[in-house]
C-alpha positions in Angstrom: 4.2 81.3 -26.6 7.1 78.9 -26.9 6.3 75.6 -28.3 8.0 72.5 -27.0 9.8 70.3 -29.4 8.1 67.0 -29.6 10.2 63.9 -29.2 9.1 60.3 -29.3 10.7 57.6 -27.2 11.6 55.7 -30.3 13.8 58.5 -31.6 15.8 59.2 -28.5 19.5 58.4 -28.5 20.0 55.6 -25.9 23.6 55.0 -26.7 24.7 56.5 -23.3 22.3 54.2 -21.4 23.4 51.2 -23.5 27.1 51.9 -22.8 26.4 52.2 -19.1 24.3 49.0 -18.9 26.5 46.9 -21.1 29.9 47.9 -20.0 32.5 45.2 -19.7 32.9 43.8 -16.3 36.3 44.4 -14.6 37.7 41.8 -12.3 36.8 42.5 -8.7 39.7 43.5 -6.5 38.3 41.1 -3.9 37.8 38.3 -6.4 39.3 35.0 -5.5 42.6 34.5 -7.1 44.4 31.3 -7.1 45.3 28.1 -8.9 42.3 25.8 -9.6 44.6 22.7 -9.1 44.8 23.7 -5.4 41.0 23.5 -4.9 40.0 20.6 -2.7 37.9 17.9 -4.5 35.0 18.3 -2.0 34.6 22.0 -3.0 33.8 20.9 -6.6 30.7 19.1 -5.3 27.5 20.3 -3.7 26.4 20.1 0.0 24.0 17.3 -0.9 26.9 15.2 -2.2 28.5 14.8 1.3 29.2 11.1 1.8 27.6 11.3 5.3 24.2 12.2 3.8 21.6 9.6 2.9 20.2 11.5 0.0 21.0 14.6 -2.1 18.0 16.7 -1.1 16.2 17.0 2.2 12.8 15.3 2.0 9.7 15.6 4.1 6.7 13.4 3.1 4.7 13.9 6.3 2.4 16.5 4.7 -1.0 15.8 3.3 -1.7 16.7 -0.3 -3.3 20.1 -0.6 -5.3 22.0 -3.2 -4.0 25.1 -5.0 -6.3 26.8 -7.5 -8.5 23.7 -7.5 -5.7 21.3 -8.3 -4.1 18.7 -6.0 -0.4 19.5 -5.1 1.8 16.5 -4.3 5.2 18.1 -4.7 6.7 21.3 -3.3 10.2 22.5 -4.0 11.8 24.8 -1.6 13.1 28.2 -2.7 16.7 27.1 -2.7 16.3 23.8 -4.4 18.4 23.6 -7.6 20.8 21.4 -9.3 24.4 22.7 -9.2 26.4 23.4 -12.3 29.3 20.9 -11.7 32.6 22.0 -13.3 36.1 20.5 -13.5 39.1 22.6 -12.5 39.5 23.7 -16.1 36.0 25.0 -16.3 34.4 22.1 -18.2 31.0 20.8 -17.2 30.9 17.4 -15.6 28.4 15.0 -14.1 26.2 15.7 -17.2 23.9 13.6 -19.3 21.0 15.4 -20.9 20.4 16.8 -17.4 22.7 17.3 -14.4 22.9 14.2 -12.2 24.5 15.0 -8.8 27.0 12.3 -7.9 25.1 11.4 -4.7 21.9 10.8 -6.7 23.7 8.8 -9.3 25.2 6.6 -6.4 21.8 6.2 -4.8 20.2 5.1 -8.1 23.1 2.7 -8.8 22.4 1.1 -5.4 18.7 0.8 -6.1 19.5 -0.7 -9.6 22.0 -3.1 -8.2 24.8 -1.7 -10.4 28.4 -2.1 -9.3 30.7 1.0 -9.3 30.6 3.1 -12.4 29.4 0.3 -14.7 26.9 1.2 -17.4 23.2 1.0 -16.5 20.2 2.9 -17.9 20.5 5.9 -15.6 18.0 8.1 -17.4 15.4 5.3 -17.6 16.0 4.6 -13.9 15.4 8.2 -13.0 12.2 8.4 -15.0 11.0 5.1 -13.5 11.7 6.4 -10.0 9.9 9.7 -10.8 6.9 7.8 -12.1 6.8 5.6 -9.0 7.2 8.6 -6.7 4.4 10.5 -8.4 2.1 7.4 -8.3 2.9 6.9 -4.6 2.3 10.5 -3.6 -1.1 10.6 -5.3 -2.1 7.2 -4.1 -1.2 8.0 -0.5 -2.6 11.6 -0.8 0.7 13.0 0.4 2.7 16.0 -0.4 6.5 15.8 -0.6 8.4 18.9 0.4 11.9 19.1 -1.0 14.5 21.5 0.4 18.2 22.1 -0.3 20.6 20.9 2.4 22.3 23.5 4.5 25.7 24.3 3.2 28.2 25.4 5.9 30.8 25.7 3.1 28.8 27.9 0.7 31.3 30.8 0.7 34.2 28.4 0.1 32.4 26.7 -2.8 31.5 30.1 -4.3 35.2 31.2 -4.1 36.3 28.0 -5.7 33.8 28.5 -8.6 35.1 32.0 -9.1 38.7 30.8 -9.3 37.7 28.2 -11.9 35.7 30.8 -13.9 38.6 33.2 -13.9 41.2 30.6 -14.8 39.0 29.4 -17.7 38.7 33.0 -19.0 42.4 33.6 -18.6 41.9 36.5 -16.2 
């Protein structure tokens, strides 16, 4: 009777698998190539920053609060709700404080605060105050706010612009 050689998973050579999984990415032949200085300013922003919009996100507060696992739910974020990673043409992050503040939101808060232009005002404190107020109002009125990302008819163009910036900053 032939006996099988016992091997344990901890003693197997996984170098071939590691080499396959961690291989260096090659630039795609279909990757966007170009000069970041040629990217239109509006492509560096998100769909919610469109000057024609009243707010950055889509809001719907016509829902009643609901219960999930015995807890009241007053805020629901849609699957595509996220803050964009704003970058300059040379790949540096912009529109940052300790958190990303979309330009449209910054502008809306400046208006609520009564600040003129880009003058200094306590932005972070204003954001926290507005969040506190919104949470209070949602609970008081027993409402649930649904937040969704705006539709972006230029999503592919923005993606291509980000790719150009990323490649230029890496020197590809």
